[in-house]
N, C-alpha and C positions, 0 to 999 in steps of 0.2 A: 402448570409452569412449564414453559419450554426450556429444555437445557441445551447448551452448547453440545454439538455433537460432531464427532469425527468418525462415528460408526460406519463400517465397511459392510456393505451388503453382499454377503458371501455368495449368494445364487443369483446376481443380476445378469440375465442372459445376453444382454447386448454387450457387456464387458467381458463375459466368459470368464469372470473372476475366480469361481470356484475352483476351476482346473489349474490355476496359477498360485493357489495358496496351500502350503503344506505345514502341517502341525510341527511345533519344535518341541524336542524333548529336553533338551538341555540349553536354555536360552542364556545369552550372557547377561551378566549382574549389570543392572542400570544401563542399558544401551543409550548411547547419544543419539540425538535427532539426526537423521540424514539430511544433508544440504538441501535435497528436494523437499523434504518436510518442511523446512524454515521458510520456503517460499509463501506459505500460508500464514496470515496473522495468528497469533495465539490467542486464546481464550484470555478475557480479562479476569480480576480477582473474583468478581460476583459470579461470572460463568463458571469458573473452576470451582468455587464453593459449592454452587449448585449440583455441579457433576459429582464432586466428592459425596454430597449427600445422597445422592441417587445410588452411587456405587456402594456405599456403606450400607444403605437400605436393600438393595437389590442384587447387589454383586455386578461383577464385569460381564456384561452382556456379549458385546463384540470384542474379540481378542485384538491385541495389538499387532500391527503388520510390520514386519522388519525386512529390510532389504540391504544386502552388502554388509549384514552385521549391525544396522542402525535402525532406528525406528522411522519408517517410511509414512505410516498413517497411524495417529492415535497418541501423539506425545501429551495432549490434554489429559486423556484416559490414564496415561502412565503416571502423570503428576498426581491425578487425583486418587489412583490405587495407592500411592505412596502415603499421601495424607490420610487415606481411609484405613491404611493397614491392611489392605487386601492384596494378595499376591496376583499378579498381573498373568494372563495367558498371552501367548505369542504364537504366531503363524509367520511363515516365510513366504515373501512374494517371489515366485521363479520366473517371472517376465523379464524382458529387457528394460533397458534406461528409459527409452522413450515411452514405452508402456508404463512404467512406474510414474513418470511425470504425467501422463494422462491420467492415470488412476487417481493421484492426488488432486489434481484439479477436478476431475469429475465428482470425486466424493467428499470435496470440501466446499467448493465455491457455490455449488446449487442447494448445499443443505446447511452450511453457517448462515447465520443471519448478519450478512455482511452488507454494507452499502454498495451501491453501484460503483461508487468511486474505488472502494477496497478491492473490488472484484477486478476492476480495470488495472489497477496497481498490481495486483497479483498475475493477472495475464500478461502485463508488460514484462515483469520479472521473470516469469516462466518461458516467454518467447526468448528473452536474452540468456536464459540459463544454458550453460554448455554442457552437452552430453559427453564430451571427450574430456573427462576429469579423471584425475588420480587421487584416490583417498589415501591421505597419509595415515601413520600410526595415531590413534587417538591419544590426547593428552590425558595423562593420570589424573583423575578427579581428585580433589581434596574435599575435607569435609564440608567446606563452604560453598564449593562450586555446585552450580546447577547442572544439570544434564546436557544443556545447550552449550556449556563452556568446553565440551570435549570434542565438538564437531569440526574436522579438520578437512579441508578440500584443496587441491590445487588444479587450477584450469590449465589445460595444456593446448586446446585447439579452439577455434571460433565456435559460435554457438550453432546447434543444428535442430532446434525444436521447430516442430510444424506448427505455425501460428492458426491455420485452418482447423487442424485437429484440436488445438488447445481451445478455439472458441467454441467448436462443437461439444467439447466435452464440458465446458462451463455452461452448456444450455443456451448459448447465445442471449444471455441475460443484459449484456451491455452491446452497444453499436460499435461497428467498426470505427465510426467517426469518434467516439468517445476514446476507444482505445488509441488511435492516431493521435488525438489532443493529449492523452496522458503520456504518450512517449514523447511529444514535443517539448511538454513542460519538464519531464524528467531530463532531457537531454540539453535543452537550452535555457530553461527557466532559472532564476536565480534563487538561492535558499527560501528566501523571503517570500517570493510569490509561491513556491511550492507549499510552503507552510500555511499559505493563506488558503490554497486548495485543500490542504488536509483539514484545516479548522472549518471549512465550509463557507468561508467569506467571499469566495468567488469560485464559480463554476470551471470546470477545467477547460472547457472550450472557449471561455472568455479568457483564461489565463493563458491559452496557446496562443491567442492573438497578440497578447501582452509579451509573449516569449521573444517575438521579433524585435522588441525594442531594445535600446540600450540598457544595460545593467542598473545604473542609477535610476532610470526611469521605471523599470520593473520595480525596484525596491519602493519607490515613492508610491506606485499604484497599489502595491501590496499593503501599506499602512494608511492609506487613503480612507476617508469616512465610508465613501462608497465606491470599492475597488472595480465592481463590474462596470459602473459607468466610466470611470476613470479609464480603464483599460479601452472601453469602446471609443471614447473620445480621443485618446491618445493613438490609436490605431488609425483612426480616421483622419486625425491631422497629420500623422505620419505619411500616409497614403496620398493626401492632398499635397503635401510639400514636395513629392517627388516630381521634377521636372518632365514635361513630355518630350517625345523624341525630338531630337534636332536642338534641345537646350532651352526651349521656350519655356517660361514659367506658365502654369495652368492660369486661366482666367480667374481673377480673384485671389492670385497667389499670395500677394503682399498681405492682404488681410488674414489669409490663412496662416502665413508664417508669423504674423504678430500674435494670432490667437495661440499657435502652438507654443510660442515663447512664453507667453503669459501662463499657460497652462504648466509649462515646464518650471517656470520660476515659483509659482504657487505650490507645486508639488515639493520642490526641494525646501520651501520655506517650511512646508508642515512636517516634512522629515527633520529638519533641524530642531523644529520644537519637539517633536516627539523624542529625539535623542537627548534632549537636555531636560525632559520633564522628570518628575519624581513618580514613584511607584503609584502613589495615592491618585495623581492625576491622570496616569495612564490607566488605572483601573476605572476611574469615573468615564474617561473617554471611551473605552471600549463598552461599558455598560450603557452609557447614555447616547452616546453619538453613534457608534457603529451599529449598535442593536436596538436603538430607540427604547431603552428601558426606562421606566418610570421610578425604578427601585433605587437606582443612584442618585444620590445628592450632588449639589455642585460641590466640588472640592475646597476645601479651605484655602484662602489666598488666591 
């Protein structure tokens, strides 16, 4: 069984990590995750339980890395140690902030079992992360608070992260085209379209084409039975509807305009039906129509 790993290779030559890690004799009690650490998706419940079982059986192999008094690398290991009743070991990262960002990207995106889309999302978030921040005093933790509730950050200046270095640190496992499409959907896409990408109903590059469309049309595409086809047809129709230079309509423009109007009205009608449907009907629609499943039966009524 492969476990989720945030383990840091302490002697990786190309990163020169060993010279930047120093043992900590008096670590803080329950340090909060550093904002840089939070750029990477956390382990899910099954992965965390596997990691807990492994640490309970073999102990903590890779120490948890702190930076600016917070967990830079290893928040999953810290949580697993707490579950297993094992005292964690800490080291301090002595490099600069950009080096810390590169380290987190390098030692997580290449080794965690993340989808390409999750990696692209993390890289876009890392590119947008400002290294000119001020850390506020951590909020006092209560008995019910998780460690992530203590992390506080104030952004003071624009971003300065190097996208080229980040892509190289991630092992170039995703293309620049995919990263650009991810950014476009993040900045221009409606929440429904972003959710469709997250659920894998539409590829991010197809969603990026839809992100140029009006908000209501994006929402209709996101809930359509075949969002990829709907996005391609809508984008093509919108492109064909743009008048040529000098104001003349393109050849066949009247037919295209009619097709666009028909598609638009159909998408709005579908969205209206979705908004008024009950939960049972929506569940049937998702299982049978969207994913061509034979398991879901026709809903009653």
